[in-house]
N, C-alpha and C positions, 0 to 999 in steps of 0.2 A: 894692329886690328887683324888683320891678313891672319897671321901666325895663330891666332884667339881662338879661329873657327877652326882654322884645320888641327885642333888639338880635340877639340869636342867629339865627333867622332870615335875618334880613340880613346877618348873616356867612357862614352858611352861602349861601348865593345866590350870590354875590359872587366866593367858594372853584369853586361849581360852572360858572361862566361863566367864570371863567380855566382851566381845567382843557380844556371842551370847545375854548377858543379854539389850546388849544395843540395838539390831538389833529389839527386838522383843516388838512391840506397841500392847497393849491388844484392845482387839476387841468391847471396851465399845466406845474408843479412836475413832477409824476408825467410826462407825457407829455416832456419833456426827459432827465428819467432813462431814460427806455426809448428813445428817438431815440440819446442819449450810448452807450448796452449797445446798441443793435442796428450802428452805427457801427463799437465795436470789432470785433464779430465777423463784420461784414462785411471788414473790414480785414485782420481776421488768415486770412478767408478767402480771401482776395483774394493772401496773399501765399502763403499753400499751395501755391495754385493756380499760380501764377507758381515758386517754387520746384521744383512737377511739370513744368511747360514746359522750367523749364531743365535739369531731369534726364532727360528725353526727350531734348532733343537732344543731350545729350552722347553719349548710348547711342547714340544714331542716327551720333551724329558718327564713334566709336569703330567699331562698325561696318564703317561708310563706308573709316576705315584702314584696318584687319582685311582687306577685301574690297579695296582698293590695292596693299598687301603682298601680298596672295596672288596680286593676279596680277602681280606684278612676278617672283614665286618658284616659278612656275608654269606650264605651257605644252602646252599640247595640241600631238597629233601624231597627225593623222586622228583615228581614236576612238581613241584613247588619252592619258587625262591623267596627267602630271608632276609631282608637286607640288616637287622639286626638280631641280639641275641632276646634283644625284649619282646620285638614283632614274633619271634620264635615261643618266646614264652605263655605272651598271650593267646597263641592261637590253642598249642595242646591244654592250656586254664581252661580255655571257655569249652572248650568240644568235651573236656572233662565234666564240666559241668551243664553240658544242654545235651547232650548224646543220652539214650536211654540207657538204663542199665539191663544187662544181659543181653544184651542185643547188638552180632557183630557188623563190624563200620564196612562201611563199604569200599571198593573196587580198588576209589581213587586215594582216598585217605590209606588203606592198605599199602599201599607203595611209598607213601610221607612218614608212617608210622616205623614199616620197615626198615628204612634209612635211619631212624632214629636212634632205632637198638644199634642195629650198624655200626653206625659212629658214632653212638654216646655214653651204648654201657662200656664200662672196662674190660669185661671180656665177654665179646659179643659171641663166639661161638658156643659157649657154655647157653648163655641166654634163648637163643634158637633151638638148639637141640635140633633136632632130626627137621627142622623146617618148622617154620609159623603159620597155621592155616588160615589164622584170625586174631582182631586185637576185639576186647571188649571192655565196657565199663562197669564196674560191680562192688556191690559194698565188700569193704575190708572184715573179714572177720574177724580180725584182732582189733584194729584199728575205728573201726565203725563210720566207715567216713566211704566217701569215692573214690576207688583208684582205677590205674586201665592194669589191666590181665593182657597177656599174650596169650594164645591157644596155640599148643603145636600140633601138628600133624597124627603124632598118637593120643591127643587128647589131653596131656596133661597142661597145665594152666602156670602161669608165676607170673608174679605181680613185679613193676619196676617203676623205679623215680623217673618220670620225666622231669622234671628242674632238676638234676644229676645228669640226664642224657646234654639239656640244653645249653647246660654250661659248661660240659664236656667238650661240645661241639664250638657256642663262640662264648667267651666268657661274659656269663651277667653281671648286673651291675650290684655291687655290696648288697643293698637293700633287697634284691630276692636271692641272695645266696642261701644257702641251709645256715645258719645258726649253728653253731657249734655245742651250745644249751641246747637246741630243741634237737639235734640232730640225735645227742647224745640218753633225750627224752625219751624219744622215739626208736631206742635202743639200734640207733644206726642206719632207719628208714630216714631215706626222704623225701618232706613232706612235695605235697602241689598247691597248698597254702600260700598266698602270698602274703609278704613279710613285711610290717613296718605299716603306715599310716594308706599305703596302697593296698593295702591286705584284704581279698572279696569275701572270704568265707574259710573253710576249716579243711577242704577238700584235701587230700594227702595222694602226692605220686606213687605213693608207694616205696620198694626198693630195687637196687639194683640186679 
């Protein structure tokens, strides 16, 4: 009985030592675990940063493409901006039919019309000549319809086709372009009247 009692503390001591040994984790191992977690976190942050940069780049490229497309579909004439060829056509078409005949246009429209001729006429230098003093709406002596005329500083006058000018600046839809047969019938002159179902009248814009 005495021997058994003596052995109990020894067994307890061994068990306690083993438990302590199992609970101890080297500092180096803990450090590796921290570093591994830190590397993973940094990798995720770097990946998220790269994705954000790529997304930002795509947005910038999209904005640039939209601006370029808008530039192709819009144009400025003097102080006035037109967002499409149809808008530009309608502006001059309405002007042709509401402005009184044989009356100089005002200074604001003068800058718009000057740009129309300079940017839209095939031979702007020839059309401008020694300089343009004013623009008027007159009844064409040959075509018997309303037409735009420019009045030069030397008092010489010349008619021009606003439709052709618009089409040269911003390409018009097919239904608003001058039809070959109609152009031939007009002796090569470009009419100002609308073509097709949306026609509003017979007003001609004259020739270039």
